[in-house]
C-alpha positions in Angstrom: 14.5 71.6 134.6 15.7 74.8 133.9 13.1 78.0 134.5 13.3 78.4 130.7 11.5 75.0 130.4 8.9 75.2 133.0 5.4 75.0 132.1 3.6 77.6 130.4 0.3 78.4 132.0 -2.4 80.8 130.0 -5.9 80.6 131.2 -7.3 76.8 131.2 -4.3 75.9 129.0 -1.2 74.3 130.2 1.3 73.6 127.6 4.7 72.5 129.0 7.6 72.5 127.0 8.2 68.7 126.6 11.7 68.6 124.9 14.5 71.1 125.3 14.8 73.8 122.7 16.6 72.1 119.5 15.9 68.6 120.3 15.6 66.3 117.2 12.3 65.1 118.5 10.8 68.8 118.2 12.7 69.4 114.7 11.5 66.2 113.1 8.4 64.6 114.8 6.6 68.0 115.7 6.1 69.4 112.3 5.5 65.9 111.0 2.4 65.6 113.2 1.4 69.1 112.5 1.4 68.2 108.8 -0.3 65.3 108.8 -3.1 66.7 111.1 -3.3 69.6 108.7 -4.0 67.2 105.7 -6.2 65.2 108.1 -8.3 68.1 109.2 -8.7 69.6 105.5 -9.9 66.6 103.8 -12.6 64.0 104.5 -9.8 61.3 105.8 -12.3 59.4 107.7 -16.3 59.0 107.6 -17.5 59.4 111.4 -20.7 57.9 112.5 -22.1 58.5 116.1 -24.0 55.6 117.4 -25.3 56.7 121.1 -27.3 55.3 123.9 -30.7 57.1 124.0 -30.0 58.7 127.3 -26.4 59.5 126.4 -28.1 60.9 123.0 -30.3 63.1 124.9 -27.5 64.6 126.9 -25.2 65.2 124.0 -28.3 67.1 122.5 -28.5 69.6 125.5 -25.0 70.5 125.1 -24.4 70.1 128.6 -20.8 69.2 130.0 -19.7 65.6 130.1 -16.9 63.5 130.6 -16.0 61.2 127.7 -13.8 58.0 128.8 -12.2 55.7 126.3 -9.1 53.4 126.3 -5.4 54.2 124.7 -6.1 51.6 122.1 -8.8 53.8 120.6 -7.3 57.4 121.7 -6.5 58.1 118.0 -10.1 57.6 116.3 -11.8 58.8 119.8 -10.1 62.0 119.9 -10.2 62.7 116.1 -13.6 61.7 115.8 -15.6 63.4 118.8 -15.2 66.8 117.5 -16.6 65.9 114.3 -19.5 64.3 115.4 -20.1 66.6 117.9 -19.7 69.9 116.1 -19.9 73.2 118.1 -19.1 71.2 121.6 -16.0 72.8 123.4 -13.7 70.1 124.2 -10.8 69.5 126.9 -8.2 66.7 127.0 -5.7 65.6 129.7 -2.6 64.4 128.2 0.5 62.6 130.2 3.9 64.2 130.5 5.3 61.3 128.5 7.4 61.7 125.2 4.4 60.5 123.1 2.2 62.9 125.3 4.2 65.9 124.2 3.4 65.0 120.6 -0.4 64.1 121.7 -0.8 67.8 122.9 0.7 69.5 119.9 -2.1 67.3 117.8 -5.0 67.9 120.2 -4.4 71.7 120.3 -4.5 71.6 116.2 -8.0 69.8 116.6 -9.2 72.4 119.0 -9.0 71.0 122.2 -7.7 72.8 125.3 -4.8 70.7 126.7 -3.9 70.1 130.3 -1.1 68.0 131.0 -1.1 65.3 133.8 -1.5 61.8 134.7 -2.0 59.2 137.4 1.8 59.2 137.8 2.5 62.9 137.5 0.4 66.0 138.2 -2.7 64.3 138.2 -4.0 66.6 140.9 -3.4 69.8 139.3 -4.9 68.6 136.0 -8.0 67.4 137.7 -8.8 70.8 139.1 -8.2 72.4 135.8 -10.4 69.8 134.3 -12.8 70.7 136.8 -12.8 74.5 136.1 -13.2 73.4 132.5 -16.5 71.3 133.1 -17.6 74.3 135.1 -17.2 76.7 132.1 -19.3 74.3 130.0 -16.3 72.3 128.5 -16.4 68.5 128.0 -14.0 66.4 128.7 -12.0 63.5 126.6 -9.9 61.2 128.9 -8.0 57.9 127.8 -8.8 56.7 131.0 -6.9 53.3 131.6 -3.2 55.1 131.4 -0.5 55.8 131.5 0.7 52.6 132.2 -0.6 48.9 131.5 -2.4 47.0 131.5 -4.9 47.8 128.7 -8.6 48.2 129.8 -7.6 49.1 133.6 -9.3 52.4 134.2 -7.6 54.5 136.7 -9.5 56.4 139.2 -8.8 59.8 138.0 -11.9 59.9 136.0 -14.2 58.9 138.7 -12.6 61.2 141.1 -13.4 64.2 138.2 -16.8 63.1 138.2 -17.5 63.0 141.8 -15.9 66.3 142.1 -17.5 68.0 139.3 -21.0 66.3 139.0 -20.4 65.8 135.7 -21.9 62.2 134.1 -19.2 59.8 132.6 -19.8 58.7 129.0 -17.9 55.7 127.8 -17.0 55.9 124.1 -15.4 53.2 121.6 -14.4 54.2 118.3 -14.1 51.2 115.8 -13.2 51.0 112.1 -13.6 47.8 110.1 -9.9 47.5 108.8 -7.2 48.9 111.6 -3.5 48.8 111.7 -2.5 47.8 115.5 0.8 48.5 117.4 1.0 45.1 118.8 4.3 45.7 120.8 2.9 48.4 122.6 0.9 48.1 125.8 -1.8 50.1 124.4 -2.2 48.1 120.9 -3.0 51.4 119.6 -5.1 51.0 116.6 -5.6 53.3 113.7 -8.2 52.9 110.9 -7.2 52.9 107.5 -7.4 56.3 105.7 -11.0 56.8 104.0 -13.1 54.1 105.6 -15.7 54.5 108.1 -15.3 54.8 111.8 -18.4 54.3 114.1 -17.9 56.3 117.3 -20.2 54.5 120.0 -21.3 56.3 123.3 -22.5 54.4 126.2 -25.3 55.1 129.1 -24.1 57.6 131.1 -22.5 56.7 134.8 -22.9 58.9 137.3 -20.6 59.1 140.4 -21.8 60.6 143.8 -19.8 63.6 145.4 -17.9 61.4 147.8 -17.7 57.7 146.9 -16.6 55.3 149.3 -14.7 53.3 146.8 -13.9 54.0 143.3 -12.9 50.7 142.0 -16.8 49.5 141.6 -17.0 52.5 139.0 -13.7 51.9 137.5 -14.7 48.3 136.6 -18.1 49.4 135.5 -16.5 51.9 132.9 -14.2 49.6 131.7 -16.8 46.9 131.4 -19.0 49.4 129.3 -16.3 50.2 127.2 -15.5 46.6 126.4 -19.3 45.8 125.5 -19.1 48.9 123.4 -16.3 47.2 121.4 -18.5 44.4 120.4 -21.3 46.8 119.3 -18.8 49.2 117.8 -17.1 46.2 115.3 -20.5 44.5 114.3 -21.6 48.2 113.4 -18.6 48.9 111.1 -19.2 45.2 109.6 -16.8 43.0 111.5 -16.8 40.4 113.8 -18.4 41.3 117.4 -15.7 40.8 119.8 -14.0 42.7 122.6 -10.2 43.5 122.4 -9.5 43.3 126.0 -10.3 41.6 129.5 -11.4 43.9 132.1 -8.8 44.2 134.7 -10.5 43.4 138.5 -13.7 42.2 137.5 
């Protein structure tokens, strides 16, 4: 990568140039994503409804920084819904260095997120340090914690490590609409609720991690299990059948 295309660091934000200048992805998909998000932001495209565990609700009411953990299947509804049900809360997000991540970072920036680039396979250590700094400055973090690779629902250790280093609690999140379009060929099984329909954003009980856990795997399984359980509640609250969408890996 030439010096011209190195990541641009400005304070807490890290916005690398994902594609070379003039790449067709920048010329087409970038403006398209921006246009769609502009429309979605200006009009009531979705009606988001918050349902939270009582202890989680108390934390949300105080405004203290927390770590929201979701799965990639719900990424659109979670990242789009949380700023709307938690108005005024400062949010940061971690996005991978993949091509999809380049488009996602553009969209999240437009939604008001502070965006940090990195994942378990590339740049994760530096990203965790920046997210820890964000939590210390009263930003909450939103993470799709089961990527950037399959299987769906296999929570990676990054979210546990961030909780251990920062002392912030993890709040598992599930977002669900009754009628969803699903990309079944993708490992993420990414789902998008049909516009103008309600979306239930479910926040589970907080999970705390000690400063130096001997093993992160039990916490990973606990987070994944909670998110799977939340899917049952969320789908039922949305008016559909109560069913978990994935098996919890390693449980």
